Every structure is written in structure tokens, then in C-alpha cells.
N, C-alpha and C positions, 0 to 999 in steps of 0.2 A: 286342689290335689295335695294329698299327703306327701311329705318328704321323708326320705330315709334318715335315720339317725346317725349313720356313719359319717365320719369326717374325712375329707380328702376326696379321692376320685369317686366318681359315680359308679355304682355297681352295675354289672352287666345284667340286664333283665332277661330271664329265661322263661319260656312257656313250655311246660311238660304235660303232654296229653296221653292219657291212658287209653287202652283199647276197650271196646265194648259194643261194636256193631252200631245199630241204629241209635243206641243211647248217646252216641257221639255228637248228636245235635246239641247237647248240653255245652259242648265246646264253643259253639257259635256265640252264645250269649256271654260266656266267660270272656272270650276274646273281645267282644264288643265293649264290655265294661272296662277292660284294660285300655283299649284304644281311646275311649271317651275320656278316661282319666289321665291320659298322657303317658301311660306306661307302655311305650312301644317296645316290643321284644327285640332283643339283639340275637336271640338264639331260640330256635324252635326244635322240639324233640317229641317224638311220638312212637307209639307201637300200635299196629293194626289200624283201626279207624283213626286213632290219634296220629298215626304216620301220614295217612291220607290228608287229614285236615292240616297238619303241620306243613306238608309239602306245598299245599295250595297257598297257605299264608306266606311261607318263605319265598314262594315263586312269584310274588307280586310286589310291586311298590306299595308302601304303607297306605296310600290313599285308595288303593284298589283291593286291598286284602279282604275286607269284610264283604264287599260286593261279590267277589269271586267265590268266597266260601259259601255265601248264600246261593249263588248260582249252582255250585256243586250239589248242594242238598236238594235244590229244585230239580236238577237233572236226574238224580238217582231216585226220585220219588214220583208218584203219579198225580196228575191233576185231578181235582174233584175229591180229594181225600182229606181236605181240611174243612171240618164242619163242627157246628155246635151241637153236642149231644148230651143228654142227661148223664150224670155220673154213673147211674145204675146200669146204663147200656154200654159203658166204656169197655168193659172186658170183652163183650161179644164183638164190638166193633174192632177192637185190637186183634182178637183172634182171627177174624176174617181177613184183616190186613196182613197179618203174619202168614196166614195160610196162602194168601195170594203170592207173597214173596217166595215161599217154598215151592209153589207149583210153577210160577211164571218167571221167577227171578226179579231183578230190579233193573229198570232202564239205565243204560250207560254205566252199568256196574257189573252185573253177572247174569248169565242166562243158563237155563238147565240144559244138560247134555241130551241129545236125541236118543242115545243108547245108554241104558242104565249101566253104571260102572261094574256092577256085579256080573254082567254078561258080556262086557266089552273085551276085546282082545287086549293083552298086556300093552301098557303105554300110558301116556298122560290121561287119555279118556277113561281108563280103568282105575284111576286113582282119585277121582273126585266126582261129585254130583253136578258141579256147575263149572262153567267156563268164564274166566275173568278177563278174556280178551277185550271186551268193551271198556274196561277200566283204564287200560293203557292209553287209549285215545282220549278219554275224558281228562285224565291228568295232564296229558300233553297239551290239550286245548286250554286248560285253565291255569297252567303253571309255566313260567318262563325258566327253563332249566339253565339257560345261560346266566340268568340273574342269580340263581341258587349257587352256581359254581363260580361266581365272581368274587366270593368272600365278602360281599356287602352285608350279608346276613348269614347266619350259620344254621344248618339243618342236620339233625341226627335222627336216624330211624333204626330200630332194632328188629332183627329177623333171626329165626332159628335154622342153623344149618342141619339139613335132614340127616346127613350121613354120620355126624358125630354128636348131634344134640347141643352144639355150642351156640349160645346167644351172641350174635355178631352185631356190632353197631357200625353202621355206615355213616360217614361224616363228611360233610361238604368241604372241610378243610384238608381232607386226605384222600377222598374218593370223588370221582366224577359222577355226580348224582344223575339219575335218569328215572323215568316212571317205574321201571322194574324194581327199584329199591323200595319205593312205597308199596307197590303191589305185593312184593315179597313179604313185607312186614305184616300185611293183612291176609296172607294166604293160609287161612285157618282150615286144617284138614278135619274131616274128609270132605267138607263142602267145597273147598277150593283146591286146585292143584298146586304143587310146589312151583315156585318161580325161579328160573335159572338166571344167575348172575355170574359172569365169568364161567368157570368150569364147575361151579357148585350149584346146588338147588336148595331153596329156602322155604320154610313154612313161617307162619305167623310167629312173631316174637313172643306172643302171649302163651305159646306152648311151654316156654321156660319162665318168663317173667312178663307180666302185663304192664309194667310201669318202667319207663326208660330212664328214671332218675339216676340209677347206677351208672349208666353210660355217660351221662353228662358229667357226673362227678369224676369218673375215671379220665375223661378227656379234658377236663378243666385244668388250666394252668394256674399261675399265681395271680388270680384276679378275684375281685369281690363279686359275689353272685346274689341276686335277688330272684329266687325261683318261685314261680307260681305253678303249683302242681294241681292239675285238674283231673280227678279220678271219677270213674263211672261205676265202680263196684265198692261196696263197703263190707269189710270183714266182720263188722259187728251187726247183729240182727236178732230178731225175735225167734223164739222156738216155733217151728212150722206146725200148723194145725191141719193142713190139708196136703194132698199130694202135689197140687200146683205149687204150694209154698215150699214143699220139700225140694222140688226141682229147681225153683228159683234160688233158694238158699244155697243149694249145692253149687250153683253157678257163681253166686257172690263169693263164697269161700274160695273156690277154685281160682277166680280171676282177680280177686282183691290183692293177692300177693302179700298179705300181712304187712301192708305199706307202713302203717304207723309204728309197729314194733321194729321193723327193719330200720326205719329212719331214726327212731330214737336211739337205737344201738349205734348207728353210724355217727350221729351227732355226738353222742357220748364219747366214742372213740376219737373223733376229731378233736374234741375239747381236751381230752386227756393228753393227746399228742401235743397240743398247744401248750398246756401247762408243763409238760415234760421239757419242752424246749425253752420256755420263758422263765419258769421257776422250778428248775429240776430238784431243788432241795425239798419240795413239797411231795414229790412222788418218787417212789423207788422205780428205777428204770425197768426192772424185771417185770413190773406189774402193768406196763404200758405197751401196747402193740407198737412195733416199729414202722408198720405200713399203714397209711391212711389215704383216703381218696383225694384230699386236698392238701396243699402246702400250708404250713403253719401260719404264714403271713396273711392269708386270704380270709375274708369274712363271708359267711354264707347264711342266708335266711331262706327258709323253705315255708311258703304259705300254701296251705293245703285245703282244698275244698272238694267235696264229694257229692255226686248226684244221689238223690234219694228217690226211690220209685214213686210213681204217681198212683192215685187211686185208679183202679181198673187195670193195673199192669198185669201181665200174664207171664208164664214161664218163657215165652218166646219174645219177650219185649225187645231183646237185642236184634231180632230179625223183623221187627215191626216198623216199617218206614212210612207210615201215613203222614201226610203233611200236618194233620192235627197234632200228632204226637211230636213231630219235629218242632212245631211251634211251642208246645208246652215245655218240652225239655230245654229248648233254647231260653225260654223265659226264666226257667229255674237257674240256668247257668248265669244269666245276667244278674238276677237277684242275689245269688250267692257271692258272686265276685264283687258286686257293688258293696255288699256288706263287709267283705274282706278288706276292700280298699278303704272303706269308712273307718273300720277299726284300726287299720294299719298296724298290725301287731309287731312288725319288724322295727317300728320306731320306738317300741317300748322294751326292746330286748336289752339285757345287761351287756354293755360293750366289753366287759372284762373277758368274756369268752367269745370266740369268733363264730361259732356255729349255733344256730337256733332253728327248731322245728316248731311251726305254728299250725297245728290242726284246728279245724273249726269245731267249736263246741255248740251244741244245740241251743244253749241259753244265750248265745251271742258272744261268749268269751272265747279266748284263744289260748287257754292254758293247758288243757289236756283233752284227750279224745273222749267223746261221749260214748257211753255204752248203750244208749237208748235211741232207737230209730222210729220215726213216725212217717206215715205216708202223707204226701202233700195232697191237699184237696184241690181239685180242679173241676171246671165245668166245660 
């Protein structure tokens, strides 16, 4: 197992999971690789499907986490949907699977409303096409919320308050976490209804930002962080050539949240603030922001991997829950995280500056974001 380059106290390991519906099976493999390498997270954070996965991981003892996460994905998918098919038939298979989800919902996750919301009387039934009531019981069965609220591990999930559009982060160190917090984070309109917490109602955090990293950095105190950021959407892609590719590309841009550009700016600001405090003669104070997300004494490394669509993917891939696709996406997450751990880019960072962002490059390096995407071949 690779060791961090920092000297002194061990950094807190954080696992940050982006939203993306059925694409979230990628998180299973990424977590499995971390667990096998001994990088047991101290802090889980997520939005949407990332919040559901993070809640199940945080809500179990380390030796049960992977098994419970696997159980979750088995529970919300249908048996008989994992099969070997030729790549040329993958699109048709995936479209049939996604259509099934839209018509019948997913077991233990969401179910279609009996009355179409367009003709339903005002109220919750008129604000969404599906009912998420089954998900509350699923999370309660698979997660120990007493454990989550015991401060043995930290959980942070983001949701959008409907009435003012504010992205709110619920955190186990300050809030009493319950299934509703994770469900709220995944309540994407108009498919799902807003979820009530206290006196307010919340939609999916991805309505504002699909990546919870900002929440972690705002909540972090003076502690070193090694953050593994697992994304499901890539802002960089090819020019679409078909209508299907147009629809998919629009989703990627919408939900990718310009992650790399945002993080590079954040890291630059963080390092400027560090230099301002340690060697003020090098920088004019008027040129450096006074507010940063982390204190100057802490060290942060962000290791970033992103799911790439598989051959046969469709514009509805985020609603396609076949066990075949779950298996393939999980395998991709495992492979990508294993590569990240093998390269261990945080051990190669210059310790003069405290903050470093390590996005995965397609050629295997971790120096800058690739502008080229290729579909992974599967069978």
C-alpha cells in the first residue's frame, strides 16, 4: 500500500461521491479498491445517488460496508438482468432496461404514481411522477443511523432547499441524520417529490451542485485531508453527431459541475492564502483573497477519478439499472481507483504548498485533466 508523503499526523481520508443515478454503481468498485488497499474512509460525503451510497457505507462497521452496499444495489435492481450479450446489442438491451424503470420504477427504490401528476389534485402527488417511500425503508434496513450519529465516522450529504434554492449540507457532527437526509439529497424533480426535513422541503442537491466537495471543505477544520473524489459525469467530451449523443452530452455538461476548473481555482486560492500567511513579502495582500475554505496550517490532496460511458450507453443510462450494467460500471470504478492508488499522486506532490488537485489523465499520468474521452469496450 502506498503511503502519503506528509510528515506528522495521518491525514483524514474522505470519500466524496457525485450524483448520477444508476451510474452510481461505479462507486461500489471505487470503494472496494480503497478498502482492499487499506484506505478506510473517516468521512463520507455524497449528493443524490452518492448520498445514498455514502449513507450505507457510513452506516455500517468497516467489515460490513461493502457487503451492505452490494446488497443495496441488488435490492434496487431486478434478477435476471445480468447477462452476456454482444456489444452491438448493448444499446437495445439498455434501452429496454431503462424503459422498464420509467414504466415500473425500481424495486425498493421508487414506484410510479397511480394518478398522473398532471391531472392529480394539488399536493405531493401532483409534484412528481414517482413515489420514493420504498427508499426510506431500504435505507433504514441497510444503515445503522445510531452508528452514523455516534461520531465514529462522519457523513455529509447535500440537498437543495426548494423555497430559496440554497444548497444545504447536512452533517452528522451537527445534525441527527436519518433516512430522510439521504432521500432528500436524491429527490430529483420532477421524477421524485421534495422530501421534508424539519419545516423545510428539499430537492436533489444536484439541482445546484452535483459534487459535495465544497461542503467538505467548508466543514473541515484544521486537519489534513486526503480526499478521493469519485465523479460520474465528465465536463469534457466529443462533439455530438446524433440526437442521442446531444441529449447525453447535455446531461454531462449539466451535472459535471465544471469540477476540475472549480477545484483548480479553489486550490490556487488556498495556496495563495498559505503563501500570504507564511511568506507575506512575496505577495501583496490586496491581491490575495482573505477567505479560504481551509485553514493555512492544513494539507489537502484531492485525488479525482471520473466514470467514462461504456459502449452501448444510451441517453437514459442514468436510469438504467440492469445488473449487467451495474456489474460493468462497478468493474470500471474498481479499475480506475486501483490505478489511482498505484500511481499515488499525493505522494509526489511538492510539500511547499499545502493543497494539490490530482485529476486522472487518460495516459495514466495525474498532472492535468485530459480533454479526450474514449468509450470503454465491454462485452
